[in-house]
C-alpha positions in Angstrom: 92.1 160.8 74.6 88.9 162.2 73.2 90.7 163.9 70.3 92.4 160.6 69.4 89.2 158.6 69.4 87.4 161.2 67.4 90.2 161.5 64.8 88.8 160.3 61.4 92.0 158.3 60.7 92.2 156.5 64.0 91.9 152.7 64.1 90.2 151.9 67.5 90.8 148.2 66.9 94.5 148.3 66.4 96.3 145.5 68.1 99.7 145.1 69.8 101.9 142.0 69.5 99.7 140.2 71.9 96.6 141.0 70.0 95.4 143.5 72.7 93.3 146.4 71.6 93.0 149.8 73.3 89.5 148.7 74.6 91.1 145.6 76.1 93.6 147.6 78.0 90.9 149.9 79.3 88.7 146.9 80.3 91.7 145.0 81.8 92.6 147.9 84.1 89.0 148.8 85.0 89.0 152.2 83.3 85.2 152.7 83.1 85.6 156.2 81.6 87.8 155.0 78.8 85.7 151.9 78.1 82.6 154.2 77.8 84.5 156.4 75.4 85.6 153.5 73.2 82.1 152.0 73.1 80.8 155.3 71.8 83.0 154.9 68.7 81.1 153.3 65.8 84.1 151.5 64.5 85.0 149.7 67.8 84.6 145.9 67.8 83.8 145.0 71.4 84.1 141.2 70.7 87.6 141.3 69.1 89.7 138.6 70.7 93.5 138.8 71.5 96.0 136.2 70.6 94.6 134.0 73.4 91.1 134.5 72.1 90.2 136.6 75.1 87.8 139.5 74.6 87.5 142.8 76.6 84.7 141.2 78.6 86.9 138.2 79.5 89.7 140.6 80.7 87.2 142.7 82.7 85.5 139.7 84.2 88.8 138.1 85.2 89.9 141.3 87.0 86.6 141.7 88.7 85.7 145.1 87.2 81.9 145.1 87.7 81.2 148.5 86.2 83.2 147.7 83.0 81.4 144.3 82.7 78.1 146.2 83.1 79.0 148.6 80.3 80.1 145.9 78.0 77.0 143.8 78.6 74.8 146.9 78.1 76.0 147.2 74.6 73.7 144.4 73.4 76.2 143.1 70.9 78.8 141.7 73.3 78.9 137.9 73.5 78.8 136.9 77.2 79.8 133.3 76.2 83.0 134.1 74.2 85.6 131.3 74.7 89.3 131.8 74.9 92.0 129.4 73.6 91.4 127.2 76.7 87.6 127.2 76.1 87.1 129.4 79.2 84.2 131.9 79.1 84.2 135.2 81.1 81.9 133.6 83.7 84.5 131.0 84.6 87.1 133.7 85.0 84.8 135.6 87.3 84.0 132.5 89.3 87.6 131.4 89.7 88.5 134.9 90.8 85.6 135.1 93.3 84.1 138.2 91.8 80.5 138.0 93.1 79.2 141.2 91.4 80.6 140.2 88.0 79.1 136.7 88.4 75.8 138.2 89.2 75.9 140.5 86.1 76.9 137.6 83.8 74.4 135.1 85.3 71.6 137.6 84.8 72.5 138.2 81.2 69.6 136.7 79.1 72.0 135.0 76.7 74.4 133.4 79.2 75.2 129.8 79.2 75.9 129.0 82.8 77.1 125.5 82.0 79.7 126.5 79.5 82.8 124.3 80.1 86.4 124.9 79.2 88.9 122.5 77.5 89.2 120.6 80.8 85.4 120.3 81.1 85.3 122.7 84.0 82.1 124.8 84.4 81.8 128.1 86.2 80.1 126.3 89.1 83.0 123.9 89.3 85.5 126.8 89.7 83.4 128.3 92.4 83.1 124.9 94.2 86.8 124.1 93.8 87.8 127.4 95.4 85.2 127.2 98.2 83.1 130.3 97.1 79.8 129.6 98.9 78.4 132.9 97.8 79.0 132.1 94.1 77.8 128.5 94.4 74.6 129.7 95.9 74.2 132.2 93.1 74.7 129.5 90.5 72.3 127.1 92.1 69.6 129.7 92.1 69.9 129.8 88.2 67.3 127.5 86.6 69.7 126.6 83.8 72.6 125.4 85.9 73.3 121.6 85.9 74.9 120.8 89.3 75.9 117.3 88.2 77.7 118.2 85.0 81.1 116.3 85.0 84.4 117.6 83.7 86.7 115.7 81.4 87.8 113.5 84.3 84.1 112.9 85.2 84.4 114.9 88.4 81.4 117.0 89.4 81.2 120.2 91.5 80.5 118.1 94.6 83.7 116.0 93.9 85.8 119.1 93.6 84.3 120.7 96.8 84.6 117.4 98.8 88.3 117.0 97.7 89.2 120.5 98.8 87.2 120.2 102.1 84.9 123.0 101.5 82.1 122.2 104.0 79.8 125.1 103.2 79.8 124.3 99.5 79.3 120.6 100.0 76.3 121.4 102.3 74.8 123.8 99.6 75.2 121.2 96.9 73.7 118.3 98.9 70.9 120.6 99.9 70.0 121.3 96.3 68.2 118.0 96.1 69.2 116.8 92.6 72.9 116.5 93.3 74.2 112.9 93.1 76.3 112.2 96.2 77.6 109.0 94.6 78.9 110.4 91.3 82.0 108.6 90.1 85.0 110.1 88.3 87.1 108.4 85.6 88.9 106.4 88.3 85.6 105.4 89.9 86.2 107.6 92.9 83.1 109.1 94.6 83.2 112.4 96.5 83.2 110.5 99.8 86.5 108.9 98.9 88.1 112.2 98.0 86.9 113.6 101.4 88.2 110.6 103.3 91.6 110.7 101.5 91.9 114.4 102.3 90.9 113.9 105.9 88.0 116.3 105.8 85.9 115.1 108.8 83.0 117.6 108.5 82.6 116.9 104.7 82.7 113.1 105.4 80.0 113.6 108.1 77.8 115.6 105.6 78.2 113.0 102.9 77.7 110.0 105.2 74.5 111.5 106.6 73.1 112.0 103.0 70.2 109.6 102.7 71.2 108.4 99.2 74.9 107.8 100.0 76.6 104.5 99.2 79.4 104.3 101.9 80.9 101.2 100.2 81.4 102.7 96.8 84.7 101.5 95.5 87.0 103.1 92.9 88.7 101.4 90.0 91.3 100.0 92.4 88.6 98.6 94.6 89.3 101.1 97.4 86.4 102.2 99.5 86.1 105.5 101.5 86.9 103.5 104.6 90.0 102.0 103.0 91.3 105.5 102.3 90.6 106.6 105.8 92.3 103.5 107.2 95.3 103.8 104.8 96.0 107.4 106.0 95.4 106.7 109.6 92.4 108.9 110.1 91.0 107.5 113.3 88.2 110.1 113.5 87.0 109.2 110.0 87.3 105.5 110.5 85.1 105.8 113.7 82.6 107.9 111.6 82.4 105.2 108.9 82.1 102.3 111.4 79.1 104.1 113.0 77.2 103.8 109.7 75.0 100.8 109.7 75.6 100.0 106.0 79.4 100.2 106.0 81.2 96.9 105.2 84.4 97.2 107.2 86.0 94.1 105.6 85.5 94.9 101.9 88.7 94.0 100.0 90.1 96.0 97.1 91.2 94.6 93.8 94.4 93.2 95.4 92.4 91.6 98.2 93.6 94.2 100.8 91.1 95.2 103.4 90.9 98.4 105.5 92.6 96.5 108.3 95.4 95.5 106.0 96.1 99.1 105.1 95.9 100.3 108.7 98.4 97.6 109.7 100.8 98.4 106.9 100.7 102.1 107.8 101.3 101.4 111.5 98.1 103.1 112.5 97.5 101.6 115.9 94.3 103.5 116.7 92.7 102.5 113.5 93.8 98.9 113.8 92.3 98.8 117.3 89.0 100.2 116.1 88.7 97.7 113.3 89.7 94.7 115.5 86.9 95.6 117.9 84.4 94.8 115.2 83.1 91.3 115.2 82.8 91.4 111.4 86.4 92.1 110.5 88.6 89.1 109.7 92.0 89.6 111.3 93.5 86.8 109.1 92.2 88.1 105.7 94.9 87.5 103.1 95.4 89.6 100.0 96.4 88.4 96.5 99.9 87.8 97.7 98.7 85.7 100.6 99.8 88.4 103.1 97.7 88.9 106.2 97.4 92.2 108.1 99.8 90.8 110.7 102.3 90.1 108.0 102.1 93.8 106.9 102.5 95.0 110.5 105.6 92.8 110.8 107.0 94.1 107.5 106.5 97.6 108.8 108.3 96.6 112.0 105.6 98.2 114.1 105.7 96.4 117.5 102.6 98.2 118.8 100.4 97.0 115.9 101.9 93.5 116.0 101.1 93.3 119.7 97.4 94.3 119.0 97.1 91.3 116.6 98.9 88.8 118.9 96.7 89.7 121.8 93.8 88.1 119.9 93.1 84.5 120.5 91.4 84.0 117.1 94.5 85.1 115.1 96.5 82.6 113.1 100.0 84.0 113.4 101.8 81.4 111.4 100.0 81.6 108.0 102.1 81.3 104.8 102.0 83.9 102.1 102.4 83.2 98.4 106.2 83.3 98.8 105.9 80.6 101.5 106.9 83.0 104.2 105.3 83.5 107.7 105.2 86.7 109.7 108.1 85.3 111.8 110.1 84.8 108.6 109.6 88.4 107.5 110.6 89.6 111.0 113.8 87.5 111.0 114.8 88.6 107.5 114.7 92.2 108.8 116.6 91.4 112.0 113.7 93.0 114.0 114.4 91.5 117.4 111.5 93.1 119.2 108.9 91.7 116.7 110.6 88.3 116.7 110.4 88.2 120.5 106.7 89.1 120.4 105.9 86.4 117.8 107.9 83.7 119.6 106.1 84.7 122.8 102.8 83.5 121.4 103.8 79.8 121.9 101.9 78.6 118.8 104.4 79.7 116.1 106.7 77.1 114.5 110.3 78.3 114.8 111.4 75.6 112.4 109.3 76.4 109.4 111.0 76.4 106.0 110.6 78.9 103.2 109.7 77.9 99.7 113.3 77.0 98.9 113.5 74.8 102.0 115.6 77.2 104.1 114.9 77.2 107.9 114.4 80.5 109.8 117.5 80.0 112.0 119.6 79.8 108.8 118.2 83.1 107.6 119.1 84.7 110.9 122.6 83.3 110.9 123.2 84.3 107.3 122.0 87.8 108.0 124.3 88.2 110.9 121.4 88.9 113.3 123.0 87.7 116.6 120.1 88.9 118.7 117.5 87.0 116.6 119.7 83.9 116.6 119.8 84.1 120.4 116.0 84.4 120.6 115.5 81.4 118.4 118.0 79.3 120.2 116.3 80.1 123.5 113.0 78.8 122.1 112.4 75.3 123.5 111.0 74.1 120.2 113.9 75.1 118.0 115.9 72.4 116.1 119.4 73.9 115.7 120.5 71.1 113.4 117.7 71.5 110.8 119.1 71.5 107.3 117.9 73.1 104.1 117.5 71.3 100.7 121.2 71.3 100.2 121.9 69.8 103.5 123.3 73.0 105.0 122.5 73.6 108.7 122.3 77.0 110.4 125.9 76.5 111.6 127.1 76.4 108.0 125.6 79.9 107.5 127.7 81.6 110.2 130.6 82.5 108.0 128.3 84.4 105.7 126.8 86.2 108.6 130.0 88.1 109.5 131.4 88.6 113.0 128.1 89.9 114.5 127.1 86.4 115.8 
C-alpha cells in the first residue's frame, strides 16, 4: 500500500464507475490507517465527490467511523457541510444513523452548519427527532446555532416528527427547550398534537396537553381537531385526556360539519361515545353537511351498542331527516338490520310511516329488499299504515314480488 501511494505515477484520486476514490473506500470501511496514509499524499483531494455527490466524510459519517471523521476534519480543508445529490450533509447521515460520537465531532467543528437541510427540508435535528435519538437531540439543542423550529418542505418541525413517531423523551426535551412552538402547523394545518392523537401516543399527548402554550382545539386543513382524531380512531384513553382539559371544545365540527361524536359513532367506538355523551356541552343531534346526525352514522355502521347509547337519552331526536330525506330508521331498513330497527321502533317516538324524498314509505323499502324480519317488525308496530302508497300509488304489497321469496 505504501509503495503504491508513494509511486510518482500513481493517481490517488482515480475513480471507479460509481465515482468512488480509494480514499472513499477506506473512509467507508473505517480503515483509519489507510485514510491517514492517503491524507499524507499531497495529491489527494479529500473533498472529491462520487457520482451521488458524497464525499469521504459523508461515507465515514454515515457508517459511524468516528476516528476516520476525526482524521478528515483535522485536515482543515475538508468541508463539513458538503451536500450529496439529495442535499444531505454528513451531519444528517450521522444523525439518521444514531452515531453520537460522529455527531459530536461534526457539531463541534467551527464551520458546521447545524441547520443544513436536505432536498426534503429535513435537518440533522429532524432526523434525530424522527428516529427517537434522545442523546443526539440533546446534543443538537446544546448548540447555540440550532433552530429547533425550522420546518421541512412539508412545514413539519422536529417536534412534529417526534410526536408523530411517539418518541416521548424527544418530545419532552424539545418542549423543555423553551423556544419550541408546540402549535406549529404543517402544510396540511396539522399540529404535533394531532399527529400524537392520530398515532395513539398517550404519553406524548399528555406532554403536549400539559404545555402551557398549547392550543388543544387547533384544527387542520380539513377542520379536524386532536380530539376528532382520537375519537375517530377510538382512543378512549386520549379522549378522556382531552376532555379533562378545561379549554377543549368537545363539539367542534370539521369542514364537513362532523364532530368528534359523529366520528366515534361512525367507528362504533362505544367507550368514546359514552364519554362524549356524558358531557353537557356535546350536542347528540349535531348534523353534518349531509344532514346526518351521530345516530344516523351509528345506524349506518349497524352498531347496536352505540345506537342503544343514543336511544337511552331523552334529549335525542331519533327521527331527523338528512339531506337525502332519510331518517335513521330508513337507513336501518335499507340495510335489513333487524336489531337496529327493533331498537329504533322501541323508542315509541319514531314515525314508521315516514316517506323518503321520492315519496316511498319505509315498509315498501323493506318489502322490496326482501327483508322479512324487518317487515314483521314494522307490521307489529301499532302506528304502521300497511296501505300507505308512494307517489306512483304503489303500496308495500305491490313491492312483494320484487322482494323475492324471503317474505
